[in-house]
Structure formats: structure tokens, C-alpha cells
A tleap script that builds the chain and sets N, CA, C and O, in Angstrom:
source leaprc.protein.ff14SB
mol = sequence {
  NMET ALA VAL ILE ALA LEU LEU ILE GLY PHE
  SER PHE ILE ILE ALA VAL GLY PHE LEU ALA
  ALA PHE LEU TRP ALA VAL LYS SER GLY GLN
  TYR ASP ASP LYS TYR THR PRO SER VAL ARG
  MET LEU PHE ASP ASP ASN ASP THR ILE CLYS
}
set mol.1.N position { -81.343 -19.718 -11.416 }
set mol.1.CA position { -81.426 -20.817 -12.361 }
set mol.1.C position { -80.528 -20.568 -13.569 }
set mol.1.O position { -79.923 -21.492 -14.111 }
set mol.2.N position { -80.454 -19.312 -13.978 }
set mol.2.CA position { -79.621 -18.977 -15.132 }
set mol.2.C position { -78.141 -19.196 -14.818 }
set mol.2.O position { -77.354 -19.531 -15.703 }
set mol.3.N position { -77.769 -19.004 -13.543 }
set mol.3.CA position { -76.377 -19.210 -13.148 }
set mol.3.C position { -75.997 -20.674 -13.279 }
set mol.3.O position { -74.881 -20.988 -13.696 }
set mol.4.N position { -76.901 -21.568 -12.933 }
set mol.4.CA position { -76.628 -23.002 -13.043 }
set mol.4.C position { -76.431 -23.389 -14.505 }
set mol.4.O position { -75.518 -24.150 -14.825 }
set mol.5.N position { -77.265 -22.879 -15.383 }
set mol.5.CA position { -77.119 -23.161 -16.817 }
set mol.5.C position { -75.803 -22.599 -17.338 }
set mol.5.O position { -75.151 -23.227 -18.172 }
set mol.6.N position { -75.407 -21.428 -16.859 }
set mol.6.CA position { -74.138 -20.831 -17.266 }
set mol.6.C position { -72.955 -21.672 -16.784 }
set mol.6.O position { -72.009 -21.905 -17.537 }
set mol.7.N position { -73.008 -22.124 -15.542 }
set mol.7.CA position { -71.930 -22.959 -15.006 }
set mol.7.C position { -71.842 -24.307 -15.718 }
set mol.7.O position { -70.742 -24.809 -15.952 }
set mol.8.N position { -72.962 -24.885 -16.056 }
set mol.8.CA position { -72.954 -26.146 -16.807 }
set mol.8.C position { -72.354 -25.932 -18.190 }
set mol.8.O position { -71.600 -26.772 -18.682 }
set mol.9.N position { -72.687 -24.819 -18.810 }
set mol.9.CA position { -72.115 -24.506 -20.125 }
set mol.9.C position { -70.606 -24.319 -20.050 }
set mol.9.O position { -69.873 -24.851 -20.884 }
set mol.10.N position { -70.131 -23.562 -19.047 }
set mol.10.CA position { -68.691 -23.368 -18.884 }
set mol.10.C position { -67.975 -24.675 -18.576 }
set mol.10.O position { -66.891 -24.928 -19.102 }
set mol.11.N position { -68.572 -25.508 -17.730 }
set mol.11.CA position { -67.926 -26.783 -17.402 }
set mol.11.C position { -67.873 -27.696 -18.625 }
set mol.11.O position { -66.919 -28.457 -18.786 }
set mol.12.N position { -68.873 -27.629 -19.473 }
set mol.12.CA position { -68.851 -28.415 -20.704 }
set mol.12.C position { -67.743 -27.929 -21.634 }
set mol.12.O position { -67.049 -28.738 -22.251 }
set mol.13.N position { -67.575 -26.617 -21.735 }
set mol.13.CA position { -66.510 -26.057 -22.577 }
set mol.13.C position { -65.139 -26.454 -22.043 }
set mol.13.O position { -64.249 -26.801 -22.820 }
set mol.14.N position { -64.962 -26.408 -20.731 }
set mol.14.CA position { -63.685 -26.797 -20.125 }
set mol.14.C position { -63.427 -28.291 -20.340 }
set mol.14.O position { -62.298 -28.689 -20.627 }
set mol.15.N position { -64.462 -29.113 -20.204 }
set mol.15.CA position { -64.302 -30.551 -20.415 }
set mol.15.C position { -63.909 -30.847 -21.866 }
set mol.15.O position { -63.060 -31.705 -22.112 }
set mol.16.N position { -64.506 -30.158 -22.809 }
set mol.16.CA position { -64.152 -30.343 -24.222 }
set mol.16.C position { -62.714 -29.879 -24.465 }
set mol.16.O position { -61.991 -30.483 -25.257 }
set mol.17.N position { -62.306 -28.815 -23.788 }
set mol.17.CA position { -60.923 -28.351 -23.908 }
set mol.17.C position { -59.929 -29.375 -23.389 }
set mol.17.O position { -58.907 -29.623 -24.029 }
set mol.18.N position { -60.213 -29.973 -22.236 }
set mol.18.CA position { -59.338 -31.015 -21.709 }
set mol.18.C position { -59.312 -32.240 -22.614 }
set mol.18.O position { -58.261 -32.857 -22.790 }
set mol.19.N position { -60.444 -32.593 -23.182 }
set mol.19.CA position { -60.482 -33.722 -24.110 }
set mol.19.C position { -59.659 -33.430 -25.353 }
set mol.19.O position { -58.939 -34.302 -25.840 }
set mol.20.N position { -59.756 -32.216 -25.869 }
set mol.20.CA position { -58.972 -31.839 -27.047 }
set mol.20.C position { -57.477 -31.851 -26.728 }
set mol.20.O position { -56.676 -32.297 -27.549 }
set mol.21.N position { -57.092 -31.364 -25.540 }
set mol.21.CA position { -55.678 -31.385 -25.142 }
set mol.21.C position { -55.170 -32.811 -24.994 }
set mol.21.O position { -54.039 -33.106 -25.380 }
set mol.22.N position { -55.984 -33.692 -24.444 }
set mol.22.CA position { -55.595 -35.095 -24.304 }
set mol.22.C position { -55.434 -35.756 -25.663 }
set mol.22.O position { -54.456 -36.466 -25.896 }
set mol.23.N position { -56.374 -35.530 -26.551 }
set mol.23.CA position { -56.280 -36.134 -27.879 }
set mol.23.C position { -55.086 -35.592 -28.648 }
set mol.23.O position { -54.440 -36.337 -29.386 }
set mol.24.N position { -54.779 -34.306 -28.489 }
set mol.24.CA position { -53.603 -33.716 -29.127 }
set mol.24.C position { -52.330 -34.358 -28.581 }
set mol.24.O position { -51.408 -34.643 -29.345 }
set mol.25.N position { -52.268 -34.590 -27.266 }
set mol.25.CA position { -51.084 -35.198 -26.661 }
set mol.25.C position { -50.903 -36.637 -27.147 }
set mol.25.O position { -49.779 -37.069 -27.408 }
set mol.26.N position { -51.992 -37.368 -27.268 }
set mol.26.CA position { -51.900 -38.751 -27.760 }
set mol.26.C position { -51.466 -38.758 -29.220 }
set mol.26.O position { -50.635 -39.575 -29.615 }
set mol.27.N position { -52.018 -37.861 -30.019 }
set mol.27.CA position { -51.688 -37.820 -31.437 }
set mol.27.C position { -50.250 -37.380 -31.687 }
set mol.27.O position { -49.620 -37.835 -32.642 }
set mol.28.N position { -49.725 -36.498 -30.836 }
set mol.28.CA position { -48.363 -36.011 -31.026 }
set mol.28.C position { -47.310 -36.958 -30.464 }
set mol.28.O position { -46.115 -36.687 -30.583 }
set mol.29.N position { -47.729 -38.060 -29.857 }
set mol.29.CA position { -46.779 -39.055 -29.379 }
set mol.29.C position { -46.308 -38.836 -27.961 }
set mol.29.O position { -45.261 -39.356 -27.577 }
set mol.30.N position { -47.044 -38.087 -27.179 }
set mol.30.CA position { -46.654 -37.804 -25.803 }
set mol.30.C position { -46.606 -39.082 -24.968 }
set mol.30.O position { -45.791 -39.181 -24.050 }
set mol.31.N position { -47.447 -40.046 -25.262 }
set mol.31.CA position { -47.534 -41.255 -24.453 }
set mol.31.C position { -46.875 -42.458 -25.115 }
set mol.31.O position { -47.067 -43.585 -24.658 }
set mol.32.N position { -46.107 -42.251 -26.178 }
set mol.32.CA position { -45.408 -43.346 -26.834 }
set mol.32.C position { -44.054 -43.547 -26.173 }
set mol.32.O position { -43.044 -43.022 -26.640 }
set mol.33.N position { -44.036 -44.296 -25.102 }
set mol.33.CA position { -42.806 -44.532 -24.362 }
set mol.33.C position { -42.395 -45.977 -24.582 }
set mol.33.O position { -42.901 -46.890 -23.930 }
set mol.34.N position { -41.482 -46.165 -25.499 }
set mol.34.CA position { -41.039 -47.521 -25.823 }
set mol.34.C position { -40.061 -48.065 -24.787 }
set mol.34.O position { -39.976 -49.276 -24.584 }
set mol.35.N position { -39.323 -47.169 -24.132 }
set mol.35.CA position { -38.295 -47.569 -23.176 }
set mol.35.C position { -38.645 -46.934 -21.831 }
set mol.35.O position { -38.197 -45.834 -21.508 }
set mol.36.N position { -39.432 -47.631 -21.079 }
set mol.36.CA position { -40.007 -47.097 -19.855 }
set mol.36.C position { -38.938 -46.660 -18.860 }
set mol.36.O position { -38.043 -47.441 -18.535 }
set mol.37.N position { -39.016 -45.427 -18.374 }
set mol.37.CA position { -38.019 -44.939 -17.416 }
set mol.37.C position { -37.980 -45.727 -16.119 }
set mol.37.O position { -36.939 -45.771 -15.463 }
set mol.38.N position { -39.080 -46.346 -15.732 }
set mol.38.CA position { -39.074 -47.102 -14.480 }
set mol.38.C position { -38.276 -48.398 -14.591 }
set mol.38.O position { -37.962 -49.007 -13.568 }
set mol.39.N position { -37.941 -48.832 -15.797 }
set mol.39.CA position { -37.184 -50.059 -15.987 }
set mol.39.C position { -35.694 -49.756 -16.189 }
set mol.39.O position { -34.868 -50.666 -16.118 }
set mol.40.N position { -35.348 -48.507 -16.435 }
set mol.40.CA position { -33.957 -48.150 -16.709 }
set mol.40.C position { -33.026 -48.491 -15.558 }
set mol.40.O position { -31.859 -48.814 -15.783 }
set mol.41.N position { -33.519 -48.426 -14.333 }
set mol.41.CA position { -32.655 -48.684 -13.195 }
set mol.41.C position { -32.280 -50.159 -13.077 }
set mol.41.O position { -31.381 -50.502 -12.310 }
set mol.42.N position { -32.939 -51.020 -13.808 }
set mol.42.CA position { -32.631 -52.448 -13.749 }
set mol.42.C position { -31.419 -52.812 -14.599 }
set mol.42.O position { -30.860 -53.897 -14.441 }
set mol.43.N position { -31.009 -51.923 -15.494 }
set mol.43.CA position { -29.893 -52.203 -16.379 }
set mol.43.C position { -28.634 -51.511 -15.874 }
set mol.43.O position { -28.701 -50.428 -15.294 }
set mol.44.N position { -27.481 -52.150 -16.101 }
set mol.44.CA position { -26.217 -51.552 -15.719 }
set mol.44.C position { -25.847 -50.436 -16.675 }
set mol.44.O position { -26.004 -50.556 -17.890 }
set mol.45.N position { -25.360 -49.365 -16.112 }
set mol.45.CA position { -24.867 -48.252 -16.911 }
set mol.45.C position { -23.382 -48.122 -16.625 }
set mol.45.O position { -22.986 -47.488 -15.647 }
set mol.46.N position { -22.564 -48.719 -17.472 }
set mol.46.CA position { -21.126 -48.764 -17.242 }
set mol.46.C position { -20.445 -47.447 -17.543 }
set mol.46.O position { -19.271 -47.289 -17.206 }
set mol.47.N position { -21.116 -46.504 -18.156 }
set mol.47.CA position { -20.517 -45.221 -18.485 }
set mol.47.C position { -20.280 -44.368 -17.239 }
set mol.47.O position { -19.368 -43.542 -17.214 }
set mol.48.N position { -21.105 -44.568 -16.201 }
set mol.48.CA position { -20.968 -43.743 -15.007 }
set mol.48.C position { -19.885 -44.250 -14.059 }
set mol.48.O position { -19.398 -43.495 -13.218 }
set mol.49.N position { -19.507 -45.509 -14.186 }
set mol.49.CA position { -18.485 -46.080 -13.310 }
set mol.49.C position { -17.147 -46.029 -14.042 }
set mol.49.O position { -16.943 -46.742 -15.025 }
set mol.50.N position { -16.243 -45.188 -13.563 }
set mol.50.CA position { -14.931 -45.058 -14.210 }
set mol.50.C position { -13.833 -45.100 -13.190 }
set mol.50.O position { -12.658 -45.006 -13.545 }
savepdb mol mol.pdb
quit
């Protein structure tokens, strides 16, 4: 029974760690993509054709 309580405690700590990493990534601008890479292929890039 003590092992189950220990595993639940560790999983809670890991979940809080992942939440903190996600919030840090959002706050630092990791997901602020104004110019989506999936749309770049729709535009002509005349610099590569010479």
C-alpha cells in the first residue's frame, strides 16, 4: 500500500513538472508562431530560382 502512495506522489511531482515546463514554454514565446511554416510552401520564393 505504501508503494502505491509513493507512486502517486511521484506521478504528481512529474505532472507538476510537465505543467511548469509547459507554462514556461508558453511564457517564453515558444508557441508564438505568427508566420506558420506549413503555409510557407504556398508562397513563391524567387531567391532560390536563378
